[in-house]
N, C-alpha and C positions, 0 to 999 in steps of 0.2 A: 686153715686160716683163710679168711675171706678179706680181700682188699678192694676197696672201691677205687675205680680209676675213672674220674669224671672227664678226663681229656687225654689226648694223645701225649701231651707233656707228662701227665701222671704215669702213663704206661712206660714212657721212656725212663722216667725217674725210678720206677720200680725195677726195671731192667738194670739201670746203672747201679742201684743198691745191690742187686744180686751179683753183678759183675765184681763189685768190690768185696763182697762177703763170702761167696761160694768157695769151698775148698777144691783143690785139684781133684780130678777124677769124679766130679759130679756130673750126672746125666740128668738132663731136663727133658721130660716128655711133654711137649706142648700140644694142647688140644683146643679146638674151637672152630667155629664156622669160618668161612671165607670172610675176610675183613675184620676178624675179631681182635687183631693186634699182635699176632704171633711174631711176625717179622719186626714190628716196632719194638716189641719187648727184647728181641735178640739184638737189635741195634743199640738199645740201652745197655744190655749186657756187655757188648763190645766196648762201649764208652767206659763202663765201669772197670773193664780189664785194661784200659789205656790203649786200645787198638785204634790207630789213627786212620787206617784205610776205611773206605766206605763199606758198611755191612749191607749187602744186597741179598734179596731172596734168591736162593739157589733152586728155584722152581724148575729151571731147564737144565742147570748143571748138576743138580741133585745134591752135591756136597761142595761147600766152600770151607777152606781151611785158612784160618788167620793165625799167623805165627808170631806176630810182633805185638806183644802186650805182656801184662803181668803173668798170664797163662795163655796157652793156645786155646783157640775156640774152633770147634768143629760144628758147622751149621748144616744140618740135613733137612731137606724138604721132600716129603713123600707124597705130596698132593697128586701128582700125575701118575703114580705107580699103583699097580695091583699088588696084593700080598706076595704072589710068586715072583714078581719083579723086584720087590723090596728084598726078598731073600737073596737074590743074585747080586745085590749091592753089598752084601756082607756087613750090615750095620753094626754087628757085634765087634768089629774091628775098632769101632769108635768108642765103645764102652769097656772093652777088655784091655785096650791100650797095649796090644801085643805087637802091632806093626806101625802104630803111630805114637808119638810122644804124649804123655799124659796132659790133660787139659780139662776143659769144660766141653761137654757135648750137648748141643741143643737140637732136638729133633721135632720139626714141625709136622703136623698131621700124624702124630705118633699112633693114633688109633689104627693106622694101616700097617703097623708092624705085625708080622706073623708070630713073633715072640719078643719078649721084653727083657731088659736086664733085670737082675734080681734086686738091685737097689737103685732108686731114682727119686727125683722130685717131680711130681706131676703138677703141671700148671694148666688149669682149664680156664680159658678166657671166654667170657660170655658178654655179648652185646646186650645192653639194657636200653630199651627205647626211652629216649629223652634224658637218660641218666648217665650215659657213657658206657663204661665197661666195668666188669667185675673179674678179679682174678681169684681163683680158688686154688690154694697151694696145699699139697698133701705129700708127706714123705711115705715112700713105699720101701719095704725091706728093712735093712739095717743101716740106712743112710745116716740116721741120728745126727741131724744138724744141732748145734749147740743152742741152748736157750737164748744166748746173746744174739744169735742170728735172727731168731724169730722176733726178739724185742726190737732189733734194729729196723725191722720192716713195719712195725706198728706206726 
């Protein structure tokens, strides 16, 4: 699915819709160039999950955990890491939910993961000159989001 995002407000709105609709244990792999809107999208997701604390980029902290909302939100940013450093972060803890409570996991710069979960929603954000952004959403594995989910995003 391709969604046109002509403004930052539209990117926030898409994130908010995702936050309201995504089921627990959903992993989002966010891809896109610097400034493509990955953190803005996660801020919208937080709003859709009714998280009241500010959602900030975990570029330096690497992982932010938000526990007050409809579901927990785990926000990882791999921008500053090399694949071998990512491995030491044990990102699978956030999609296997063995040591953390189930929630939604959003991983920025997911292309830096040395391995990926078997099931996830990939969101590629692309800057379009003079047109804003475009989000390309693709299910991978057996995630199987309901048709009503996809209709709600149209």
